[in-house]
C-alpha positions in Angstrom: 0.0 0.0 0.0 2.8 2.3 0.9 4.6 1.7 -2.4 1.5 2.2 -4.4 0.9 5.5 -2.7 4.4 6.7 -3.3 4.1 5.7 -7.0 0.8 7.6 -7.3 2.4 10.7 -5.8 5.3 10.4 -8.1 3.0 10.2 -11.1 1.1 13.2 -9.9 4.3 15.2 -9.4 5.6 14.3 -12.9 2.2 15.2 -14.5 2.2 18.5 -12.7 5.7 19.3 -13.9 4.8 18.4 -17.4 1.7 20.5 -17.4 3.4 23.6 -16.0 3.6 26.0 -18.8 6.9 27.4 -20.0 7.4 31.2 -20.3 6.2 32.8 -23.5 9.3 33.6 -25.5 9.5 37.1 -26.9 12.2 38.2 -29.3 12.9 41.9 -29.7 14.7 42.3 -33.1 16.3 45.6 -34.0 19.2 48.0 -34.2 21.0 50.1 -31.6 17.7 51.5 -30.2 16.7 48.0 -29.4 20.2 47.1 -28.2 20.2 50.1 -25.8 23.0 52.3 -27.2 23.9 55.0 -24.6 21.9 53.3 -21.8 24.1 52.7 -18.8 22.3 49.5 -17.8 21.0 48.5 -21.1 19.9 45.0 -20.1 17.6 46.5 -17.6 16.7 49.9 -19.1 16.6 49.4 -22.8 13.0 48.7 -23.9 13.3 44.9 -24.0 14.5 44.9 -20.4 11.8 47.3 -19.3 9.2 45.1 -21.2 10.5 42.0 -19.4 10.0 43.6 -16.0 6.5 44.7 -17.0 5.5 41.2 -18.1 7.0 39.2 -15.3 8.0 35.6 -15.1 5.4 34.3 -17.5 7.4 35.8 -20.3 11.0 35.3 -21.4 11.9 38.6 -23.2 15.3 38.6 -25.1 17.1 41.5 -26.6 18.4 40.7 -30.1 19.3 44.2 -31.1 22.5 44.9 -33.0 23.8 48.5 -33.3 24.1 49.8 -36.9 22.1 47.1 -38.6 19.8 47.4 -41.5 16.8 45.7 -43.0 18.3 45.6 -46.5 20.9 43.0 -47.5 22.9 45.2 -50.0 24.0 47.7 -47.3 26.9 48.2 -44.9 25.5 46.1 -42.0 22.5 43.8 -42.8 20.8 42.5 -39.7 20.3 39.1 -41.3 24.1 38.6 -41.5 24.5 39.0 -37.7 24.8 36.2 -35.1 22.0 37.8 -33.1 19.6 37.1 -36.0 20.6 33.4 -35.9 20.2 33.4 -32.1 16.8 34.9 -32.4 15.7 32.2 -34.8 17.2 29.5 -32.5 15.2 31.0 -29.6 12.1 29.9 -31.4 10.0 32.8 -30.1 6.2 32.9 -29.8 6.2 36.7 -30.2 8.5 38.8 -32.4 8.8 42.6 -32.6 10.9 44.0 -35.5 12.2 47.5 -35.2 14.6 48.2 -38.0 14.8 50.9 -40.7 16.7 53.7 -39.0 20.1 52.7 -40.4 18.5 52.0 -43.8 17.9 55.7 -44.0 21.6 56.5 -44.4 21.9 57.9 -48.0 24.5 55.4 -49.0 22.3 52.6 -47.8 19.0 54.1 -49.1 20.4 53.8 -52.6 19.3 50.2 -52.3 15.7 51.1 -51.4 14.3 49.0 -54.2 15.2 46.0 -52.1 13.7 47.2 -48.8 10.3 45.5 -49.1 11.7 42.2 -50.4 14.3 42.0 -47.7 11.8 42.8 -45.0 9.6 40.1 -46.3 12.5 37.7 -46.2 13.1 38.5 -42.6 9.5 38.1 -41.7 9.3 34.7 -43.5 12.3 33.4 -41.7 10.4 33.8 -38.4 7.1 32.6 -39.8 8.8 29.4 -40.8 9.8 28.6 -37.2 8.1 25.7 -35.4 6.7 28.1 -32.9 4.7 30.0 -35.6 5.2 33.3 -33.8 3.0 36.4 -33.9 5.0 39.2 -35.6 4.7 42.9 -35.1 6.4 45.5 -37.3 7.5 48.7 -35.5 7.7 52.0 -37.2 11.1 53.7 -36.4 11.3 56.6 -33.9 12.1 60.0 -35.4 15.7 61.2 -35.8 16.3 64.7 -34.5 19.7 65.2 -36.2 21.9 63.6 -38.9 24.4 61.8 -36.6 25.7 58.6 -38.1 24.3 59.9 -41.4 20.8 58.9 -40.4 18.1 60.9 -42.3 14.7 61.6 -40.7 13.2 62.7 -44.0 14.0 59.3 -45.5 12.7 57.5 -42.3 9.4 59.4 -42.5 8.9 59.5 -46.3 10.6 56.3 -47.4 11.1 53.7 -44.7 7.8 54.1 -42.9 5.6 53.9 -46.0 7.5 50.7 -47.1 6.9 49.1 -43.7 3.2 50.0 -43.8 3.0 48.5 -47.3 4.7 45.3 -46.2 2.5 45.1 -43.1 -0.6 45.3 -45.3 0.6 42.8 -47.8 1.7 40.4 -45.2 -1.3 41.0 -42.9 0.8 42.0 -40.0 0.0 44.5 -37.2 2.0 47.7 -37.0 3.3 49.4 -33.8 3.6 53.1 -34.4 6.7 54.3 -32.5 7.1 57.4 -34.7 4.0 59.5 -34.0 4.2 59.3 -30.2 7.8 60.7 -30.3 7.1 63.6 -32.6 8.1 66.8 -30.8 9.8 65.0 -28.0 13.4 65.8 -28.8 14.2 65.8 -25.1 14.1 62.0 -25.1 17.0 61.8 -27.6 20.2 63.3 -26.1 22.3 62.4 -29.1 19.4 63.2 -31.5 19.1 59.5 -32.5 19.0 57.2 -29.5 16.3 57.4 -26.7 17.4 57.9 -23.1 16.0 55.7 -20.3 12.8 57.6 -20.3 12.4 57.2 -24.0 13.2 53.5 -23.9 10.5 53.1 -21.2 8.0 54.9 -23.4 8.8 52.5 -26.2 8.2 49.5 -23.8 4.9 51.0 -22.6 3.7 51.4 -26.2 4.6 47.9 -27.1 3.1 46.5 -23.9 -0.1 48.4 -24.6 -0.5 47.1 -28.2 0.9 43.6 -27.9 0.3 42.3 -24.4 -2.4 44.4 -22.6 -5.2 42.5 -24.2 -3.6 39.0 -23.6 
C-alpha cells in the first residue's frame, strides 16, 4: 500500500511538472535603439529589459538588437548577417517585434531602397517558418532629431515608414507606431538618434499596450 501511494504521488508530481507552462518567448529584433546604445544598464533599461520587468516571469523577453544594422541586405551592415539574427531564430519565439529601418535611411544605404520590401519580407518569412509559428509585429522607427551617423529623418518618414506599412498590409501583420508618439519629443533623444532611459521606457509601454495588454 505504501509503495503504491508513493508511486501515485510520483506520477502526480511528474504530471504537474509536465503541465506547468513554460514562459512565452519574446524576441525583440532591432538595431542600436533595441540594443540600448547609450543606456548605462541596457539589459535593464533598454526597452526589451523594461518590457521584461513589466511582463513578469510568465514571459521570457530577449534583446536581439545589434547596433548599426539594416533591414536591407545590400547595405553596410545587414541584420540578417548577424549572429543575433541566428540566435533569435534558435530562440524559437512565440512573439517577435521587429524595429529596423533607422540605419537603412543613411543615404549610402538608401540607394538600395528597391530591395527594402523584399528583404523585410524575407526577414518576416524566416520567423514565420519557425516551429513556434510566432506572432509578428512591425514597428515604425522613432524620429531622428539630427543627422548623426548619417541617419536621415526625412527618409525615415517619407521612405522607410511607407514601405513598412505596405509590407504590413501585404503580409497581414500589425504595426506598432513608435514614430507619432515621439514627434516633438526631442528631449528623449540626447544624441538626437537614441532614446534615453525615459524614451526607452516609453517604447516599452507602447509595445506593452498594443501587444500584451489584451492578452
